[in-house]
N, CA and C atoms as a LAMMPS dump frame, in Angstrom:
ITEM: TIMESTEP
0
ITEM: NUMBER OF ATOMS
192
ITEM: BOX BOUNDS ff ff ff
-5.0000000000000000e+02 5.0000000000000000e+02
-5.0000000000000000e+02 5.0000000000000000e+02
-5.0000000000000000e+02 5.0000000000000000e+02
ITEM: ATOMS id mol type element x y z
1 1 1 N 0.844 -1.18 0
2 1 2 C 0 0 0
3 1 3 C 0.885 1.238 0
4 2 1 N 0.611 2.161 -0.921
5 2 2 C 1.478 3.328 -1.068
6 2 3 C 0.657 4.606 -0.88
7 3 1 N 0.231 4.847 0.359
8 3 2 C -0.537 6.047 0.665
9 3 3 C 0.371 7.24 0.924
10 4 1 N 1.597 6.972 1.323
11 4 2 C 2.537 8.037 1.654
12 4 3 C 3.118 8.604 0.353
13 5 1 N 2.995 9.919 0.208
14 5 2 C 3.571 10.569 -0.962
15 5 3 C 5.028 10.912 -0.68
16 6 1 N 5.87 10.713 -1.677
17 6 2 C 7.266 11.099 -1.535
18 6 3 C 7.379 12.615 -1.618
19 7 1 N 8.534 13.14 -1.222
20 7 2 C 8.781 14.578 -1.346
21 7 3 C 8.67 15.017 -2.802
22 8 1 N 9.136 14.164 -3.709
23 8 2 C 9.07 14.488 -5.127
24 8 3 C 7.62 14.56 -5.598
25 9 1 N 6.798 13.63 -5.153
26 9 2 C 5.382 13.651 -5.529
27 9 3 C 4.69 14.898 -4.972
28 10 1 N 5.027 15.282 -3.756
29 10 2 C 4.477 16.512 -3.176
30 10 3 C 4.922 17.728 -3.983
31 11 1 N 6.173 17.708 -4.415
32 11 2 C 6.703 18.786 -5.253
33 11 3 C 5.902 18.89 -6.552
34 12 1 N 5.662 17.739 -7.195
35 12 2 C 4.905 17.732 -8.445
36 12 3 C 3.494 18.273 -8.238
37 13 1 N 2.852 17.882 -7.158
38 13 2 C 1.51 18.38 -6.847
39 13 3 C 1.555 19.9 -6.692
40 14 1 N 2.588 20.385 -6.03
41 14 2 C 2.762 21.825 -5.874
42 14 3 C 2.968 22.547 -7.196
43 15 1 N 3.464 21.829 -8.186
44 15 2 C 3.66 22.394 -9.524
45 15 3 C 2.461 22.1 -10.431
46 16 1 N 1.38 21.61 -9.849
47 16 2 C 0.135 21.323 -10.568
48 16 3 C 0.311 20.194 -11.596
49 17 1 N 1.142 19.203 -11.221
50 17 2 C 1.395 18.03 -12.068
51 17 3 C 0.851 16.801 -11.342
52 18 1 N 0.135 15.951 -12.063
53 18 2 C -0.397 14.714 -11.509
54 18 3 C 0.735 13.68 -11.441
55 19 1 N 1.254 13.385 -10.238
56 19 2 C 2.408 12.479 -10.15
57 19 3 C 2.092 11.052 -10.59
58 20 1 N 0.885 10.563 -10.303
59 20 2 C 0.536 9.191 -10.691
60 20 3 C 0.484 9.045 -12.213
61 21 1 N -0.116 10.012 -12.878
62 21 2 C -0.21 9.966 -14.335
63 21 3 C 1.175 10.088 -14.974
64 22 1 N 1.989 11.001 -14.457
65 22 2 C 3.358 11.173 -14.956
66 22 3 C 4.146 9.877 -14.792
67 23 1 N 4.055 9.269 -13.62
68 23 2 C 4.787 8.026 -13.336
69 23 3 C 4.314 6.889 -14.24
70 24 1 N 3.017 6.831 -14.482
71 24 2 C 2.43 5.776 -15.309
72 24 3 C 2.823 5.921 -16.786
73 25 1 N 2.797 7.153 -17.294
74 25 2 C 3.044 7.387 -18.719
75 25 3 C 4.529 7.479 -19.078
76 26 1 N 5.358 7.964 -18.15
77 26 2 C 6.795 8.132 -18.418
78 26 3 C 7.617 7.654 -17.222
79 27 1 N 7.592 6.345 -16.956
80 27 2 C 8.275 5.85 -15.75
81 27 3 C 9.779 6.118 -15.712
82 28 1 N 10.446 6.051 -16.85
83 28 2 C 11.899 6.281 -16.872
84 28 3 C 12.221 7.736 -16.523
85 29 1 N 11.492 8.679 -17.121
86 29 2 C 11.738 10.093 -16.835
87 29 3 C 11.355 10.411 -15.39
88 30 1 N 10.266 9.833 -14.923
89 30 2 C 9.843 10.059 -13.544
90 30 3 C 10.942 9.617 -12.58
91 31 1 N 11.476 8.426 -12.804
92 31 2 C 12.524 7.899 -11.925
93 31 3 C 13.788 8.769 -11.992
94 32 1 N 14.166 9.187 -13.188
95 32 2 C 15.338 10.053 -13.355
96 32 3 C 15.145 11.363 -12.588
97 33 1 N 13.985 11.989 -12.761
98 33 2 C 13.707 13.245 -12.082
99 33 3 C 13.661 13.046 -10.569
100 34 1 N 13.064 11.948 -10.126
101 34 2 C 12.963 11.671 -8.691
102 34 3 C 14.35 11.532 -8.066
103 35 1 N 15.251 10.852 -8.768
104 35 2 C 16.615 10.677 -8.263
105 35 3 C 17.363 12.007 -8.236
106 36 1 N 17.223 12.808 -9.275
107 36 2 C 17.867 14.125 -9.303
108 36 3 C 17.304 15.027 -8.203
109 37 1 N 15.997 14.991 -8.018
110 37 2 C 15.333 15.817 -7.015
111 37 3 C 15.879 15.501 -5.616
112 38 1 N 16.152 14.233 -5.36
113 38 2 C 16.659 13.803 -4.048
114 38 3 C 18.068 14.329 -3.787
115 39 1 N 18.785 14.712 -4.844
116 39 2 C 20.173 15.126 -4.702
117 39 3 C 20.362 16.638 -4.642
118 40 1 N 19.282 17.404 -4.826
119 40 2 C 19.448 18.861 -4.854
120 40 3 C 18.271 19.567 -4.206
121 41 1 N 18.45 20.838 -3.983
122 41 2 C 17.401 21.678 -3.41
123 41 3 C 16.276 21.813 -4.442
124 42 1 N 15.007 21.843 -3.999
125 42 2 C 13.899 21.984 -4.952
126 42 3 C 14.023 23.189 -5.883
127 43 1 N 14.533 24.316 -5.387
128 43 2 C 14.685 25.496 -6.243
129 43 3 C 15.731 25.254 -7.33
130 44 1 N 16.787 24.545 -6.997
131 44 2 C 17.809 24.207 -7.991
132 44 3 C 17.239 23.258 -9.042
133 45 1 N 16.455 22.29 -8.584
134 45 2 C 15.819 21.347 -9.501
135 45 3 C 14.89 22.102 -10.461
136 46 1 N 14.089 23.01 -9.914
137 46 2 C 13.165 23.802 -10.739
138 46 3 C 13.93 24.626 -11.766
139 47 1 N 15 25.272 -11.335
140 47 2 C 15.792 26.096 -12.25
141 47 3 C 16.397 25.246 -13.367
142 48 1 N 16.851 24.055 -13.019
143 48 2 C 17.504 23.183 -13.995
144 48 3 C 16.505 22.578 -14.983
145 49 1 N 15.301 22.286 -14.526
146 49 2 C 14.324 21.552 -15.339
147 49 3 C 13.092 22.375 -15.699
148 50 1 N 13.167 23.695 -15.597
149 50 2 C 11.99 24.539 -15.774
150 50 3 C 11.265 24.281 -17.09
151 51 1 N 11.991 24.245 -18.178
152 51 2 C 11.359 24.022 -19.483
153 51 3 C 10.62 22.679 -19.492
154 52 1 N 11.26 21.648 -18.992
155 52 2 C 10.641 20.317 -18.987
156 52 3 C 9.471 20.25 -18.008
157 53 1 N 9.597 20.915 -16.872
158 53 2 C 8.492 20.922 -15.902
159 53 3 C 7.254 21.553 -16.53
160 54 1 N 7.423 22.641 -17.237
161 54 2 C 6.282 23.294 -17.881
162 54 3 C 5.649 22.392 -18.936
163 55 1 N 6.469 21.701 -19.689
164 55 2 C 5.971 20.767 -20.705
165 55 3 C 5.208 19.615 -20.04
166 56 1 N 5.77 19.072 -18.974
167 56 2 C 5.13 17.97 -18.253
168 56 3 C 3.824 18.435 -17.624
169 57 1 N 3.802 19.654 -17.108
170 57 2 C 2.574 20.199 -16.512
171 57 3 C 1.444 20.233 -17.536
172 58 1 N 1.765 20.625 -18.752
173 58 2 C 0.737 20.679 -19.799
174 58 3 C 0.234 19.275 -20.147
175 59 1 N 1.109 18.289 -20.082
176 59 2 C 0.733 16.922 -20.454
177 59 3 C -0.028 16.21 -19.321
178 60 1 N 0.363 16.459 -18.077
179 60 2 C -0.182 15.717 -16.931
180 60 3 C -0.733 16.663 -15.876
181 61 1 N -1.538 17.627 -16.303
182 61 2 C -2.054 18.632 -15.384
183 61 3 C -2.921 18.002 -14.311
184 62 1 N -2.705 18.452 -13.107
185 62 2 C -3.469 17.976 -11.956
186 62 3 C -4.859 18.57 -12.015
187 63 1 N -5.876 17.705 -11.999
188 63 2 C -7.265 18.162 -12.015
189 63 3 C -7.721 18.396 -10.591
190 64 1 N -8.264 19.576 -10.337
191 64 2 C -8.697 19.897 -8.964
192 64 3 C -10.183 19.788 -8.82
């Protein structure tokens, strides 16, 4: 049972990205981003991946 959200999943939710959909559709990229996120400050991660985060947000937008 995986009710606990990781810090990366919480970050994605904060960026209006559906983490489950992203993980399901692009598991390799999700894992790569999750590993990078664990190694740096969230602001550094955002600065480094801003273009890709915006693209991913459009593809996997979190429905409220």
